[in-house]
HTML snippet that shows the backbone in 3Dmol.js (N, CA, C, O; Angstrom):
<script src="https://3Dmol.org/build/3Dmol-min.js"></script>
<div id="view" style="width:600px;height:400px;position:relative"></div>
<script>
const pdb = `
ATOM      1  N   UNK A   1      36.030 -10.436  34.063  1.00  0.00           N
ATOM      2  CA  UNK A   1      35.686  -9.576  34.659  1.00  0.00           C
ATOM      3  C   UNK A   1      36.320  -7.415  35.034  1.00  0.00           C
ATOM      4  O   UNK A   1      37.390  -6.817  34.919  1.00  0.00           O
ATOM      5  N   UNK A   2      34.915  -7.025  35.472  1.00  0.00           N
ATOM      6  CA  UNK A   2      35.056  -5.161  35.292  1.00  0.00           C
ATOM      7  C   UNK A   2      34.755  -5.344  36.442  1.00  0.00           C
ATOM      8  O   UNK A   2      34.077  -6.284  36.856  1.00  0.00           O
ATOM      9  N   UNK A   3      35.598  -3.773  37.590  1.00  0.00           N
ATOM     10  CA  UNK A   3      34.897  -3.439  38.653  1.00  0.00           C
ATOM     11  C   UNK A   3      35.015  -1.803  37.737  1.00  0.00           C
ATOM     12  O   UNK A   3      35.645  -1.107  36.941  1.00  0.00           O
ATOM     13  N   UNK A   4      33.766  -1.952  38.687  1.00  0.00           N
ATOM     14  CA  UNK A   4      32.437  -0.405  38.289  1.00  0.00           C
ATOM     15  C   UNK A   4      32.675   1.023  39.426  1.00  0.00           C
ATOM     16  O   UNK A   4      32.214   0.940  40.564  1.00  0.00           O
ATOM     17  N   UNK A   5      33.142   1.809  39.146  1.00  0.00           N
ATOM     18  CA  UNK A   5      32.834   2.726  40.306  1.00  0.00           C
ATOM     19  C   UNK A   5      32.070   3.690  39.743  1.00  0.00           C
ATOM     20  O   UNK A   5      32.494   4.366  38.806  1.00  0.00           O
ATOM     21  N   UNK A   6      30.356   3.911  40.480  1.00  0.00           N
ATOM     22  CA  UNK A   6      29.623   5.151  39.782  1.00  0.00           C
ATOM     23  C   UNK A   6      29.901   6.526  40.821  1.00  0.00           C
ATOM     24  O   UNK A   6      30.144   6.310  42.009  1.00  0.00           O
ATOM     25  N   UNK A   7      29.859   7.614  40.417  1.00  0.00           N
ATOM     26  CA  UNK A   7      29.603   8.249  40.973  1.00  0.00           C
ATOM     27  C   UNK A   7      28.779   9.098  40.427  1.00  0.00           C
ATOM     28  O   UNK A   7      28.392   9.070  39.259  1.00  0.00           O
ATOM     29  N   UNK A   8      28.294  10.395  41.818  1.00  0.00           N
ATOM     30  CA  UNK A   8      26.422  10.969  41.771  1.00  0.00           C
ATOM     31  C   UNK A   8      26.731  11.536  39.871  1.00  0.00           C
ATOM     32  O   UNK A   8      27.675  12.046  39.268  1.00  0.00           O
ATOM     33  N   UNK A   9      25.501  11.132  39.555  1.00  0.00           N
ATOM     34  CA  UNK A   9      25.000  11.051  38.430  1.00  0.00           C
ATOM     35  C   UNK A   9      24.637  10.339  37.229  1.00  0.00           C
ATOM     36  O   UNK A   9      24.069  10.523  36.152  1.00  0.00           O
ATOM     37  N   UNK A  10      25.387   9.189  38.087  1.00  0.00           N
ATOM     38  CA  UNK A  10      25.341   7.980  37.241  1.00  0.00           C
ATOM     39  C   UNK A  10      26.242   7.926  36.314  1.00  0.00           C
ATOM     40  O   UNK A  10      26.226   6.988  35.518  1.00  0.00           O
ATOM     41  N   UNK A  11      27.072   8.788  36.251  1.00  0.00           N
ATOM     42  CA  UNK A  11      29.037   7.949  36.343  1.00  0.00           C
ATOM     43  C   UNK A  11      29.528   6.755  35.827  1.00  0.00           C
ATOM     44  O   UNK A  11      29.689   7.458  34.830  1.00  0.00           O
ATOM     45  N   UNK A  12      29.816   5.958  35.596  1.00  0.00           N
ATOM     46  CA  UNK A  12      30.313   4.414  35.639  1.00  0.00           C
ATOM     47  C   UNK A  12      32.086   4.929  35.043  1.00  0.00           C
ATOM     48  O   UNK A  12      32.555   5.796  34.305  1.00  0.00           O
ATOM     49  N   UNK A  13      32.521   3.976  35.754  1.00  0.00           N
ATOM     50  CA  UNK A  13      34.000   3.793  34.816  1.00  0.00           C
ATOM     51  C   UNK A  13      35.188   2.553  35.343  1.00  0.00           C
ATOM     52  O   UNK A  13      35.849   2.151  36.300  1.00  0.00           O
ATOM     53  N   UNK A  14      34.997   2.425  34.504  1.00  0.00           N
ATOM     54  CA  UNK A  14      35.862   1.112  35.366  1.00  0.00           C
ATOM     55  C   UNK A  14      37.308   1.138  35.874  1.00  0.00           C
ATOM     56  O   UNK A  14      38.249   1.575  35.212  1.00  0.00           O
ATOM     57  N   UNK A  15      37.421   0.510  37.397  1.00  0.00           N
ATOM     58  CA  UNK A  15      38.443   1.538  38.232  1.00  0.00           C
ATOM     59  C   UNK A  15      39.268  -0.681  37.743  1.00  0.00           C
ATOM     60  O   UNK A  15      40.450  -0.873  37.459  1.00  0.00           O
ATOM     61  N   UNK A  16      38.793  -1.189  37.775  1.00  0.00           N
ATOM     62  CA  UNK A  16      39.965  -2.531  37.681  1.00  0.00           C
ATOM     63  C   UNK A  16      39.242  -3.768  36.584  1.00  0.00           C
ATOM     64  O   UNK A  16      38.125  -4.081  36.172  1.00  0.00           O
ATOM     65  N   UNK A  17      39.957  -3.988  36.510  1.00  0.00           N
ATOM     66  CA  UNK A  17      39.676  -5.431  35.453  1.00  0.00           C
ATOM     67  C   UNK A  17      40.640  -6.630  35.589  1.00  0.00           C
ATOM     68  O   UNK A  17      41.855  -6.546  35.770  1.00  0.00           O
ATOM     69  N   UNK A  18      39.889  -7.791  35.471  1.00  0.00           N
ATOM     70  CA  UNK A  18      41.011  -8.977  35.724  1.00  0.00           C
ATOM     71  C   UNK A  18      40.165  -9.941  35.855  1.00  0.00           C
ATOM     72  O   UNK A  18      38.966  -9.717  35.688  1.00  0.00           O
ATOM     73  N   UNK A  19      40.692 -11.366  36.223  1.00  0.00           N
ATOM     74  CA  UNK A  19      39.998 -13.070  36.818  1.00  0.00           C
ATOM     75  C   UNK A  19      38.322 -12.626  37.330  1.00  0.00           C
ATOM     76  O   UNK A  19      37.518 -11.712  37.145  1.00  0.00           O
ATOM     77  N   UNK A  20      38.405 -13.726  37.967  1.00  0.00           N
ATOM     78  CA  UNK A  20      37.306 -14.027  39.357  1.00  0.00           C
ATOM     79  C   UNK A  20      38.439 -13.796  40.465  1.00  0.00           C
ATOM     80  O   UNK A  20      37.980 -13.104  41.374  1.00  0.00           O
ATOM     81  N   UNK A  21      39.749 -14.150  40.671  1.00  0.00           N
ATOM     82  CA  UNK A  21      40.610 -14.414  42.280  1.00  0.00           C
ATOM     83  C   UNK A  21      41.166 -12.523  41.853  1.00  0.00           C
ATOM     84  O   UNK A  21      41.109 -11.642  42.711  1.00  0.00           O
ATOM     85  N   UNK A  22      41.409 -12.394  41.134  1.00  0.00           N
ATOM     86  CA  UNK A  22      42.114 -10.670  41.177  1.00  0.00           C
ATOM     87  C   UNK A  22      40.810 -10.155  40.949  1.00  0.00           C
ATOM     88  O   UNK A  22      40.474  -9.975  42.120  1.00  0.00           O
ATOM     89  N   UNK A  23      40.251  -9.946  40.556  1.00  0.00           N
ATOM     90  CA  UNK A  23      39.177  -9.308  40.985  1.00  0.00           C
ATOM     91  C   UNK A  23      38.708  -9.587  42.788  1.00  0.00           C
ATOM     92  O   UNK A  23      38.921  -8.461  43.237  1.00  0.00           O
ATOM     93  N   UNK A  24      38.479  -9.981  43.341  1.00  0.00           N
ATOM     94  CA  UNK A  24      38.411 -10.902  44.214  1.00  0.00           C
ATOM     95  C   UNK A  24      39.591  -9.946  45.193  1.00  0.00           C
ATOM     96  O   UNK A  24      38.973  -9.001  45.683  1.00  0.00           O
ATOM     97  N   UNK A  25      40.764  -9.926  45.522  1.00  0.00           N
ATOM     98  CA  UNK A  25      41.796  -9.769  45.853  1.00  0.00           C
ATOM     99  C   UNK A  25      41.164  -8.289  46.124  1.00  0.00           C
ATOM    100  O   UNK A  25      40.945  -7.855  47.255  1.00  0.00           O
ATOM    101  N   UNK A  26      40.857  -7.449  44.684  1.00  0.00           N
ATOM    102  CA  UNK A  26      41.251  -5.920  44.606  1.00  0.00           C
ATOM    103  C   UNK A  26      40.078  -5.521  45.332  1.00  0.00           C
ATOM    104  O   UNK A  26      39.938  -4.604  46.141  1.00  0.00           O
ATOM    105  N   UNK A  27      38.988  -6.650  44.762  1.00  0.00           N
ATOM    106  CA  UNK A  27      37.612  -5.522  46.558  1.00  0.00           C
ATOM    107  C   UNK A  27      38.257  -5.677  47.345  1.00  0.00           C
ATOM    108  O   UNK A  27      38.580  -4.688  48.002  1.00  0.00           O
ATOM    109  N   UNK A  28      38.967  -7.412  47.822  1.00  0.00           N
ATOM    110  CA  UNK A  28      39.465  -7.109  49.468  1.00  0.00           C
ATOM    111  C   UNK A  28      40.551  -5.571  49.942  1.00  0.00           C
ATOM    112  O   UNK A  28      40.269  -4.795  50.855  1.00  0.00           O
ATOM    113  N   UNK A  29      41.586  -5.487  49.177  1.00  0.00           N
ATOM    114  CA  UNK A  29      41.769  -4.333  49.346  1.00  0.00           C
ATOM    115  C   UNK A  29      40.999  -3.065  49.651  1.00  0.00           C
ATOM    116  O   UNK A  29      41.015  -2.418  50.699  1.00  0.00           O
ATOM    117  N   UNK A  30      40.020  -2.726  48.045  1.00  0.00           N
ATOM    118  CA  UNK A  30      38.980  -1.988  48.027  1.00  0.00           C
ATOM    119  C   UNK A  30      39.047  -1.040  49.693  1.00  0.00           C
ATOM    120  O   UNK A  30      39.497  -0.025  50.224  1.00  0.00           O
ATOM    121  N   UNK A  31      38.115  -2.449  49.974  1.00  0.00           N
ATOM    122  CA  UNK A  31      36.683  -2.549  51.618  1.00  0.00           C
ATOM    123  C   UNK A  31      38.097  -2.636  52.480  1.00  0.00           C
ATOM    124  O   UNK A  31      38.231  -1.597  53.126  1.00  0.00           O
ATOM    125  N   UNK A  32      38.953  -3.363  52.640  1.00  0.00           N
ATOM    126  CA  UNK A  32      39.904  -2.759  53.866  1.00  0.00           C
ATOM    127  C   UNK A  32      40.053  -1.392  54.019  1.00  0.00           C
ATOM    128  O   UNK A  32      39.980  -0.709  55.041  1.00  0.00           O
ATOM    129  N   UNK A  33      40.317  -1.014  52.630  1.00  0.00           N
ATOM    130  CA  UNK A  33      41.581   0.642  52.313  1.00  0.00           C
ATOM    131  C   UNK A  33      39.841   1.442  53.477  1.00  0.00           C
ATOM    132  O   UNK A  33      39.547   1.593  54.662  1.00  0.00           O
ATOM    133  N   UNK A  34      39.362   1.639  52.426  1.00  0.00           N
ATOM    134  CA  UNK A  34      38.073   2.780  52.992  1.00  0.00           C
ATOM    135  C   UNK A  34      37.387   2.162  53.950  1.00  0.00           C
ATOM    136  O   UNK A  34      36.271   2.650  54.121  1.00  0.00           O
ATOM    137  N   UNK A  35      37.669   1.214  54.673  1.00  0.00           N
ATOM    138  CA  UNK A  35      37.413   1.120  56.480  1.00  0.00           C
ATOM    139  C   UNK A  35      37.923   1.305  56.802  1.00  0.00           C
ATOM    140  O   UNK A  35      37.504   1.469  57.948  1.00  0.00           O
ATOM    141  N   UNK A  36      39.557   1.661  56.770  1.00  0.00           N
ATOM    142  CA  UNK A  36      40.876   1.796  57.978  1.00  0.00           C
ATOM    143  C   UNK A  36      41.152   2.988  57.551  1.00  0.00           C
ATOM    144  O   UNK A  36      41.961   3.627  58.222  1.00  0.00           O
ATOM    145  N   UNK A  37      40.298   3.918  55.762  1.00  0.00           N
ATOM    146  CA  UNK A  37      40.334   5.246  55.589  1.00  0.00           C
ATOM    147  C   UNK A  37      41.351   6.061  55.668  1.00  0.00           C
ATOM    148  O   UNK A  37      41.638   7.082  56.293  1.00  0.00           O
ATOM    149  N   UNK A  38      42.226   4.810  54.250  1.00  0.00           N
ATOM    150  CA  UNK A  38      43.709   4.905  53.954  1.00  0.00           C
ATOM    151  C   UNK A  38      43.784   5.638  53.255  1.00  0.00           C
ATOM    152  O   UNK A  38      43.746   5.167  52.118  1.00  0.00           O
ATOM    153  N   UNK A  39      43.929   7.173  53.306  1.00  0.00           N
ATOM    154  CA  UNK A  39      43.899   8.252  52.110  1.00  0.00           C
ATOM    155  C   UNK A  39      45.182   9.368  52.750  1.00  0.00           C
ATOM    156  O   UNK A  39      45.046  10.563  52.486  1.00  0.00           O
ATOM    157  N   UNK A  40      46.022   9.059  53.325  1.00  0.00           N
ATOM    158  CA  UNK A  40      47.243  10.233  53.300  1.00  0.00           C
ATOM    159  C   UNK A  40      48.240   9.713  52.292  1.00  0.00           C
ATOM    160  O   UNK A  40      48.911   8.695  52.124  1.00  0.00           O
ATOM    161  N   UNK A  41      48.004  11.030  51.616  1.00  0.00           N
ATOM    162  CA  UNK A  41      50.409  10.592  50.804  1.00  0.00           C
ATOM    163  C   UNK A  41      50.332  10.112  50.966  1.00  0.00           C
ATOM    164  O   UNK A  41      49.766   9.281  50.255  1.00  0.00           O
ATOM    165  N   UNK A  42      50.763   9.859  52.136  1.00  0.00           N
ATOM    166  CA  UNK A  42      51.945   8.730  52.554  1.00  0.00           C
ATOM    167  C   UNK A  42      51.278   7.356  51.701  1.00  0.00           C
ATOM    168  O   UNK A  42      51.593   6.813  50.642  1.00  0.00           O
ATOM    169  N   UNK A  43      50.128   7.076  52.788  1.00  0.00           N
ATOM    170  CA  UNK A  43      49.923   5.624  52.054  1.00  0.00           C
ATOM    171  C   UNK A  43      49.492   5.509  50.497  1.00  0.00           C
ATOM    172  O   UNK A  43      50.035   4.686  49.761  1.00  0.00           O
ATOM    173  N   UNK A  44      48.637   6.253  50.115  1.00  0.00           N
ATOM    174  CA  UNK A  44      49.123   7.195  48.465  1.00  0.00           C
ATOM    175  C   UNK A  44      50.399   6.341  47.900  1.00  0.00           C
ATOM    176  O   UNK A  44      50.438   5.328  47.203  1.00  0.00           O
ATOM    177  N   UNK A  45      51.741   7.399  48.654  1.00  0.00           N
ATOM    178  CA  UNK A  45      52.438   6.757  47.416  1.00  0.00           C
ATOM    179  C   UNK A  45      53.252   5.191  48.197  1.00  0.00           C
ATOM    180  O   UNK A  45      53.600   4.325  47.394  1.00  0.00           O
ATOM    181  N   UNK A  46      53.503   4.926  49.718  1.00  0.00           N
ATOM    182  CA  UNK A  46      53.382   3.685  48.498  1.00  0.00           C
ATOM    183  C   UNK A  46      52.914   2.408  47.901  1.00  0.00           C
ATOM    184  O   UNK A  46      53.242   1.617  47.017  1.00  0.00           O
ATOM    185  N   UNK A  47      51.983   2.583  48.808  1.00  0.00           N
ATOM    186  CA  UNK A  47      50.734   2.670  47.547  1.00  0.00           C
ATOM    187  C   UNK A  47      51.442   1.965  46.089  1.00  0.00           C
ATOM    188  O   UNK A  47      51.732   0.854  45.646  1.00  0.00           O
ATOM    189  N   UNK A  48      51.505   3.634  45.631  1.00  0.00           N
ATOM    190  CA  UNK A  48      51.497   3.319  44.108  1.00  0.00           C
ATOM    191  C   UNK A  48      52.844   3.315  43.677  1.00  0.00           C
ATOM    192  O   UNK A  48      53.069   3.865  42.600  1.00  0.00           O
ATOM    193  N   UNK A  49      54.079   2.650  44.489  1.00  0.00           N
ATOM    194  CA  UNK A  49      54.849   2.479  43.863  1.00  0.00           C
ATOM    195  C   UNK A  49      55.172   0.897  44.580  1.00  0.00           C
ATOM    196  O   UNK A  49      56.245   0.302  44.479  1.00  0.00           O
ATOM    197  N   UNK A  50      53.788   0.342  45.417  1.00  0.00           N
ATOM    198  CA  UNK A  50      54.477  -1.051  45.304  1.00  0.00           C
ATOM    199  C   UNK A  50      53.180  -1.103  44.170  1.00  0.00           C
ATOM    200  O   UNK A  50      52.136  -1.390  44.755  1.00  0.00           O
ATOM    201  N   UNK A  51      53.027  -0.933  42.962  1.00  0.00           N
ATOM    202  CA  UNK A  51      51.802  -0.958  42.123  1.00  0.00           C
ATOM    203  C   UNK A  51      52.778  -0.815  40.576  1.00  0.00           C
ATOM    204  O   UNK A  51      52.575  -1.273  39.451  1.00  0.00           O
ATOM    205  N   UNK A  52      53.755  -0.066  41.076  1.00  0.00           N
ATOM    206  CA  UNK A  52      54.591  -0.045  40.107  1.00  0.00           C
ATOM    207  C   UNK A  52      55.606  -1.198  39.537  1.00  0.00           C
ATOM    208  O   UNK A  52      55.632  -1.766  38.446  1.00  0.00           O
ATOM    209  N   UNK A  53      56.081  -1.270  40.205  1.00  0.00           N
ATOM    210  CA  UNK A  53      56.507  -2.768  40.768  1.00  0.00           C
ATOM    211  C   UNK A  53      56.575  -3.887  39.109  1.00  0.00           C
ATOM    212  O   UNK A  53      55.437  -3.849  38.641  1.00  0.00           O
ATOM    213  N   UNK A  54      57.250  -4.534  38.444  1.00  0.00           N
ATOM    214  CA  UNK A  54      57.594  -5.140  37.258  1.00  0.00           C
ATOM    215  C   UNK A  54      56.762  -6.439  37.183  1.00  0.00           C
ATOM    216  O   UNK A  54      56.035  -6.772  36.247  1.00  0.00           O
ATOM    217  N   UNK A  55      57.022  -7.206  38.481  1.00  0.00           N
ATOM    218  CA  UNK A  55      55.663  -8.201  39.289  1.00  0.00           C
ATOM    219  C   UNK A  55      55.837  -8.735  39.687  1.00  0.00           C
ATOM    220  O   UNK A  55      57.011  -8.846  40.038  1.00  0.00           O
ATOM    221  N   UNK A  56      54.621  -9.917  40.188  1.00  0.00           N
ATOM    222  CA  UNK A  56      54.283  -9.938  41.622  1.00  0.00           C
ATOM    223  C   UNK A  56      55.676 -10.198  42.926  1.00  0.00           C
ATOM    224  O   UNK A  56      55.553 -10.032  44.140  1.00  0.00           O
ATOM    225  N   UNK A  57      56.560 -10.509  42.397  1.00  0.00           N
ATOM    226  CA  UNK A  57      56.881 -11.233  43.172  1.00  0.00           C
ATOM    227  C   UNK A  57      58.148 -10.665  42.627  1.00  0.00           C
ATOM    228  O   UNK A  57      59.183 -11.290  42.395  1.00  0.00           O
ATOM    229  N   UNK A  58      57.844  -8.952  42.393  1.00  0.00           N
ATOM    230  CA  UNK A  58      58.366  -8.068  42.865  1.00  0.00           C
ATOM    231  C   UNK A  58      57.658  -6.976  44.112  1.00  0.00           C
ATOM    232  O   UNK A  58      58.453  -6.282  44.747  1.00  0.00           O
ATOM    233  N   UNK A  59      56.666  -6.902  44.315  1.00  0.00           N
ATOM    234  CA  UNK A  59      55.758  -6.264  44.174  1.00  0.00           C
ATOM    235  C   UNK A  59      55.006  -6.621  46.303  1.00  0.00           C
ATOM    236  O   UNK A  59      54.455  -6.058  47.249  1.00  0.00           O
ATOM    237  N   UNK A  60      55.691  -8.175  45.767  1.00  0.00           N
ATOM    238  CA  UNK A  60      55.789  -8.899  47.375  1.00  0.00           C
ATOM    239  C   UNK A  60      56.745  -8.698  48.226  1.00  0.00           C
ATOM    240  O   UNK A  60      56.493  -8.494  49.413  1.00  0.00           O
ATOM    241  N   UNK A  61      58.199  -8.732  47.660  1.00  0.00           N
ATOM    242  CA  UNK A  61      59.379  -8.346  48.195  1.00  0.00           C
ATOM    243  C   UNK A  61      59.787  -7.014  49.291  1.00  0.00           C
ATOM    244  O   UNK A  61      60.334  -6.953  50.392  1.00  0.00           O
ATOM    245  N   UNK A  62      58.977  -5.639  47.968  1.00  0.00           N
ATOM    246  CA  UNK A  62      58.572  -5.010  48.337  1.00  0.00           C
ATOM    247  C   UNK A  62      58.076  -4.241  49.627  1.00  0.00           C
ATOM    248  O   UNK A  62      58.552  -3.562  50.537  1.00  0.00           O
ATOM    249  N   UNK A  63      56.826  -4.738  49.190  1.00  0.00           N
ATOM    250  CA  UNK A  63      55.551  -3.791  50.435  1.00  0.00           C
ATOM    251  C   UNK A  63      56.347  -5.002  51.471  1.00  0.00           C
ATOM    252  O   UNK A  63      56.670  -4.647  52.604  1.00  0.00           O
ATOM    253  N   UNK A  64      56.544  -5.981  51.155  1.00  0.00           N
ATOM    254  CA  UNK A  64      57.142  -6.425  53.038  1.00  0.00           C
ATOM    255  C   UNK A  64      58.420  -5.404  53.304  1.00  0.00           C
ATOM    256  O   UNK A  64      58.438  -5.133  54.505  1.00  0.00           O
ATOM    257  N   UNK A  65      59.593  -4.687  52.525  1.00  0.00           N
ATOM    258  CA  UNK A  65      60.800  -4.618  52.885  1.00  0.00           C
ATOM    259  C   UNK A  65      60.038  -2.980  53.703  1.00  0.00           C
ATOM    260  O   UNK A  65      60.188  -2.473  54.815  1.00  0.00           O
ATOM    261  N   UNK A  66      59.293  -2.627  52.589  1.00  0.00           N
ATOM    262  CA  UNK A  66      57.888  -1.022  52.906  1.00  0.00           C
ATOM    263  C   UNK A  66      57.505  -0.711  54.790  1.00  0.00           C
ATOM    264  O   UNK A  66      57.630   0.249  55.550  1.00  0.00           O
ATOM    265  N   UNK A  67      57.010  -2.104  54.905  1.00  0.00           N
ATOM    266  CA  UNK A  67      56.271  -2.932  55.852  1.00  0.00           C
ATOM    267  C   UNK A  67      56.874  -2.546  56.938  1.00  0.00           C
ATOM    268  O   UNK A  67      56.642  -1.722  57.823  1.00  0.00           O
ATOM    269  N   UNK A  68      57.787  -3.384  56.674  1.00  0.00           N
ATOM    270  CA  UNK A  68      59.250  -3.646  57.987  1.00  0.00           C
ATOM    271  C   UNK A  68      59.555  -2.595  58.685  1.00  0.00           C
ATOM    272  O   UNK A  68      59.411  -2.386  59.889  1.00  0.00           O
ATOM    273  N   UNK A  69      60.153  -1.690  57.532  1.00  0.00           N
ATOM    274  CA  UNK A  69      60.851   0.215  57.501  1.00  0.00           C
ATOM    275  C   UNK A  69      59.650   0.498  58.228  1.00  0.00           C
ATOM    276  O   UNK A  69      59.860   0.959  59.350  1.00  0.00           O
ATOM    277  N   UNK A  70      58.205   0.322  57.839  1.00  0.00           N
ATOM    278  CA  UNK A  70      57.393   1.173  59.323  1.00  0.00           C
ATOM    279  C   UNK A  70      57.473   0.429  60.739  1.00  0.00           C
ATOM    280  O   UNK A  70      57.060   1.113  61.675  1.00  0.00           O
ATOM    281  N   UNK A  71      57.751  -0.348  60.930  1.00  0.00           N
ATOM    282  CA  UNK A  71      57.573  -0.831  62.076  1.00  0.00           C
ATOM    283  C   UNK A  71      58.460  -1.309  62.633  1.00  0.00           C
ATOM    284  O   UNK A  71      58.404  -2.365  63.263  1.00  0.00           O
ATOM    285  N   UNK A  72      59.600  -0.482  62.468  1.00  0.00           N
ATOM    286  CA  UNK A  72      61.235  -0.926  63.147  1.00  0.00           C
ATOM    287  C   UNK A  72      61.806   0.483  62.817  1.00  0.00           C
ATOM    288  O   UNK A  72      62.892   0.425  62.241  1.00  0.00           O
ATOM    289  N   UNK A  73      61.420   1.493  63.003  1.00  0.00           N
ATOM    290  CA  UNK A  73      61.328   3.232  63.439  1.00  0.00           C
ATOM    291  C   UNK A  73      63.274   3.379  62.968  1.00  0.00           C
ATOM    292  O   UNK A  73      63.540   3.916  61.893  1.00  0.00           O
ATOM    293  N   UNK A  74      64.229   2.953  63.707  1.00  0.00           N
ATOM    294  CA  UNK A  74      65.226   3.119  64.046  1.00  0.00           C
ATOM    295  C   UNK A  74      65.942   1.635  64.671  1.00  0.00           C
ATOM    296  O   UNK A  74      65.382   0.690  65.226  1.00  0.00           O
ATOM    297  N   UNK A  75      67.451   1.856  64.328  1.00  0.00           N
ATOM    298  CA  UNK A  75      68.233   0.314  64.045  1.00  0.00           C
ATOM    299  C   UNK A  75      68.884   0.744  62.569  1.00  0.00           C
ATOM    300  O   UNK A  75      68.266   1.551  61.875  1.00  0.00           O
ATOM    301  N   UNK A  76      69.976   0.259  62.174  1.00  0.00           N
ATOM    302  CA  UNK A  76      70.273   0.036  61.038  1.00  0.00           C
ATOM    303  C   UNK A  76      70.931  -1.401  60.893  1.00  0.00           C
ATOM    304  O   UNK A  76      71.618  -2.222  61.500  1.00  0.00           O
ATOM    305  N   UNK A  77      69.867  -1.030  58.951  1.00  0.00           N
ATOM    306  CA  UNK A  77      69.774  -2.292  58.285  1.00  0.00           C
ATOM    307  C   UNK A  77      71.431  -3.208  57.977  1.00  0.00           C
ATOM    308  O   UNK A  77      72.601  -2.907  58.215  1.00  0.00           O
ATOM    309  N   UNK A  78      71.093  -3.820  57.654  1.00  0.00           N
ATOM    310  CA  UNK A  78      72.328  -5.236  57.389  1.00  0.00           C
ATOM    311  C   UNK A  78      72.851  -6.105  56.818  1.00  0.00           C
ATOM    312  O   UNK A  78      73.445  -6.631  57.759  1.00  0.00           O
ATOM    313  N   UNK A  79      73.208  -6.949  55.571  1.00  0.00           N
ATOM    314  CA  UNK A  79      73.051  -7.646  54.792  1.00  0.00           C
ATOM    315  C   UNK A  79      74.419  -8.754  54.439  1.00  0.00           C
ATOM    316  O   UNK A  79      75.434  -8.877  53.755  1.00  0.00           O
ATOM    317  N   UNK A  80      73.575  -9.414  55.466  1.00  0.00           N
ATOM    318  CA  UNK A  80      75.471 -10.420  55.379  1.00  0.00           C
ATOM    319  C   UNK A  80      74.871 -11.955  54.484  1.00  0.00           C
ATOM    320  O   UNK A  80      73.754 -12.471  54.479  1.00  0.00           O
ATOM    321  N   UNK A  81      76.257 -12.383  53.730  1.00  0.00           N
ATOM    322  CA  UNK A  81      75.225 -13.498  53.112  1.00  0.00           C
ATOM    323  C   UNK A  81      76.020 -14.826  53.744  1.00  0.00           C
ATOM    324  O   UNK A  81      75.590 -15.960  53.535  1.00  0.00           O
TER     325      UNK A  81
END
`;
const viewer = $3Dmol.createViewer("view");
viewer.addModel(pdb, "pdb");
viewer.setStyle({}, {cartoon: {color: "spectrum"}});
viewer.zoomTo();
viewer.render();
</script>
């Protein structure tokens, strides 16, 4: 499946391709971002970094860390074994 973006003049370009489940996930993210007006350079940077990760598990854990940092602005991070 392909997701096309059509702009003025009828020009269309493919912005995403994948199976049905993946396209549904893409569309949900697209609609959420449009509804929330997520256009700041910071948000774009975070999402670009998430997208550059190697595989899905990398993306999920990286995103969880980024979201946690956004929610917890103060305090020292420590890793304990």
